[in-house]
N, C-alpha and C positions, 0 to 999 in steps of 0.2 A: 494629490490629496488636498492641497489648498483650494484648487479649483472646484473639487467636489464639495468641500465645506461651504464655499461661497454660493454654489448653485443649489445645493440641497441642505440648507442649514438645519431644517427639522430632522431629517434622517441622520445627519451627522451627530446631532444631540442625542437622538435615540441610541445610535451605535455606541457613543461615548458612555452613556449611562449603563447600557448593557455590559460593555467591556469592564467598567469599574465594578459593577456588581459581581461579574464572573471572577474577576481578580480577588475580590473580597472573599468569595466563597472558597476559592482555592487556598487563600491564606488561612481561612478558618479551619480547613482540613489539615494543613501542614504545620500549624502552630498550636501551642497549648493555650494561648491567650483567648481563643474563642471556643473553648471546649464545650460550652453550652450554647446551642443555637437559640435565637429568639423564637418565640412561639409562632409568630407569623411566618418566619422563614421555614420553620419545621412543618407548618401546615402545607406550604407550597412544595417544598423539596424533600420532605420526609426526614428521617433520622440522619444525623451527620455521618454515621458509619456507612449508611447506604449510599449517600452522595459520594463519599470517598471511594467506595468500591466501584461505582459507576464511572467516576473520573479515571481511576486506574484502568478499568476495563476498556474505556474509550481510548486511552493513550496506547495501551498494548495492542488493541485492535488496529489502531492507526499504524503501529509499527508493522503489523502483518500486511496491511494494505499497501504500505510503502514497499515491502519486499516484492510483492507481486507487481506493483506499478512501476518499480524502478527499471525493470526490463522493458516494460511497455514504453517508458519515457525515452529509452534509447532508440527503440525501433520506430515508434509513431511520433513521439514528440521531437526527437532530434533529427531523424532521417526522413520524416514525413512519409513513411511507408505504413499503410493502413493494414495492420495484421490483426484481424478479428478472430484469429485462431489462437490468440495468446491465452485465453482462458482454457482452451483444450490442452495447451502445453502445461499449464499449471496442474490440471487434473491428471494428465498422463504421467507427469513427474511424480505426483503423489502415489499413483498406483505402482509405478516402477519401484519407487523407494520402498513402498510397503512390501512388495514381493521380495526384494533383495534383503531387506532388514529381517523379514520373517525367515528366509532361507538361511542367512548367514548368522543371524543373532546379533548383528552389529547395526545399530541405528546410524552411525556415522558413515558406514559403507553404503547404506541405502541412500543417504544424503548425497554422497559423492557420485554414485552411479546415476542418480536422478539428474544431477547437474550436467554430467558429461553426456548422457543419452539425449536429453532435451536440447543441449547445445548443438549436438550433431544434427538433430532434426531441424534446428534453426538454420544451420548452414545449408542443408538441403533445400529448405524453403526459400532461402535467398537466391540460391543458384538456379533452381528449377522454376521458380514462380516469379519472385519480385524482380529479378534481373531482366526478365522478358517483358515486364509491365512497368518500367520506371516512368514516374510522372502520371500514371493512369489511375487516379484514385478510385474511380468507380469500379473499374475492373478488379483492382486489388481488393476492394470491399466485397464484391460479389463472390470472387474466387475463394477468399479466406473464410467467408461465411459458409460456403459449400464445404470447405475442408473441415471446419469446426463441426458441422452437422454429421459428416461422414465419420469423423473421429469420435464423436459422442456415441454414435450407434455401434461402432466397433468396440469401444470401451464397455458399453452396456452389454454387448454379446460376450465379451471375455470375462468381465468381473461381475456381471449381472447387476441387479439393483440393490445389492447388499451394501450396508454402510460399514466401512472399515475404519479402524483407528488403531494405531500402533503406539507403543509406549516409548517415551524418551529414556535415555540412560538413567540409572538409579540415582546418580547424584543430582539430577534435575527434578526428582520427585519431591513432594512435600511443599511446605510453605515457609517463607522467610518473614521474620518480624521486621516491619518497617518503622522508621522513626516518625510515625504519624499516629496521633492520638485517636483512638476509637471512641472510648467513653471514659469518664471520670467516675470512679467508684465513690461510695458514700464516705469511705475513709480517706479520700483524697488521692488514692493511687491511680495512675494513668494506665489504661489498657491500650496497647498498641495494635494497629491493624496487621493482620497476617495475610500474605498474598502469595499465590503459587509461584514457585521459583522458575518454573518453565516459562511462564508469561513474561517475567522480568528478563529472562534470557532472550526471548524473542525480541523484546524492545532493545536490548543491548546489541543483538545481531543486526537489527535494522539500522541502528545508529552507526555501527561499524561499516555496514555496506554502503550507507549514504556517504560517509566521509571518504571511503575508498573510491567510490564512483566520482565524487567531486574532484578529488585529487587526480584521478586518472584522466578525466576530461580536461582539466584546467591546468595541470602541472606536469604533464608528460608529453613527450614528442608525439606519441601515437594519438593521444587525445587531441592535440593540435591538428594532426592530419585528419582526424575524423571531423572536427568542426570545419576545417578548410574544405574538405570534400563535400560536405553538405552545402556550403555556401557557393563554391565554384569548383566543381569536380574537374572541369576541363583544365583549369589553371593548375590544380594539384597534379593531374595526370601529366601535364607538360614538364613538371619537375622530376619526373621519373618514378613517382609513387604508383604502385599498383592499387588503384582506387577500389576495384572490385574485391581485392583481398582485404582491404580495410573495412569495407562494408560487410563482408562475410564475417569478419571478426566481431563487429558490432552486433550482428544478428546472433552469433554464437553466445555472446555475453548476455544479451537480452533474453534469449530463449532459455539459457542455462539458469538465469536467475528465476525464471518462471518455474522450472522444475525444482530448483532449490526451495522456493517458497511453497511449492506443493507439499514437500515433506514437512516443512516447518508448520504450515497451516493444517495439514492432515493430522499432525501430532497434537496440536493445540485444540482443534475442533474435531473434524471428521472428514472422511473421504466418501463421497456419494455422488451419484448422477445429479447434475444441476449446479454443482459447485463451480463448474467452468463458466457458466453464464453469470453467476453471482460475482465472481472475481474479475471477469472481463468488464462487466458494467462498473464495478468499483474502480478499476484501473482507468477506464475512460473518464469517469468523473474526476478522479484525482489529477490526472494529467491536464484536463481542461481547466480545472480550478487553479492548479498550481502554475500552469503556464507551460507551453510546449517546449520541450528540450531542457527544462530547468530541473536539476536534481533537488535543489533546495526548495523549489516550488512544489515538487511532488511530495516532499516531506511535509510541508505545511498543509497541502491539500489532503494528504492521508490522515494527518492529525485532526483536521476539521471534520472530515467525513466519519472517522472513527468515533469522535466525541458526539457528533450529531446523531449517529446511529444508536449509540448506547443511551444517551439522555432522551432521545425521541421515543425509543421503545419503552423506557421506564415511565415517562411522564404523560405521554399521549400515544399509546401503542397503536391505536387505530390509524393514526396519520404519521407515525414515526418515520416510515420509509420516505415520505414526501420531503422530509427535512433535507436529505442529501441533495435532492433535485432542486429544492428551494435555494440552497447554497450556490449551486451551479448557476441558476438563473440570475441570482443577485450579482455574482461575480461577472458573468457575461454582460450584464446590463451596465455595471459600473466600470469594469476593466475588462474589455473583451479579450485581450491577450493573456489573461490569467494574472494571478497575484504576482508572480515573479517572472512572467514572460516578457520578452522584448517587444517593442512596438512593431506591428506588422508592416 
């Protein structure tokens, strides 16, 4: 960071000013002391309540992106296996969860079946495809692209182009009142922001999954074997560990998380053809920005992409999508290994 400041003083000042302004705006949303926005700030950013909603939407969308990208982080970022069928696993998990939930009347059963079913498909993919193409990135890319195209056509044939959405449990309906001031009435009373409970639950689940994954990879014996197998599988195999079984476990967890996220995302938004490409692209950007193999980096990347998408669509919708790619370009230019990635 010091070297970057010395070499690019102007851009360092611009980033520092932008960071300070963004922190001020967040403080303005979270505290009563800035209940009234300055006129110039309001002209640029709109009403304070709108800014607060966009901020919360960006954070919760980042949580959803992290749920999808967490499995991709394990497979692509950690094991260096290019699985471009990850988006198809997300969408297939959403469809399976929808069918099970509608048939059984249990949203949680649909969530569990989607996780298990897609985890099994991940094991099959690792055993039948990736085990035969270890270290062959181009072949892995082309084969998984072909698999994703076939899977998309099959899902379109079975579930047609209809948009599906299923409801979460009743206790996740409604809105919660947050300790964030929306407006100040003329009599001095503060009106708090109300936000959907389900979106807050998505954020909580994302945080829980992130902590669990970090502990699993960094504080357990199996996690140590996974990291050792990625760095030197021959040495790990010489210790008597079944390396292929360990890698199959990683694929199962990564694919299962994609199916899990499919149900979560399908409930929050919708299930429709094309969602597989959207979330695959988001996962790629999140992993590249955060750093290959880093769970904490994926969390940071998902948060940045979620916020960029929401604020971009709000303030300059014509070019809003470009923001996510701009973030990726800047990160690759300044820190090619990603925000939390190790040195190549």
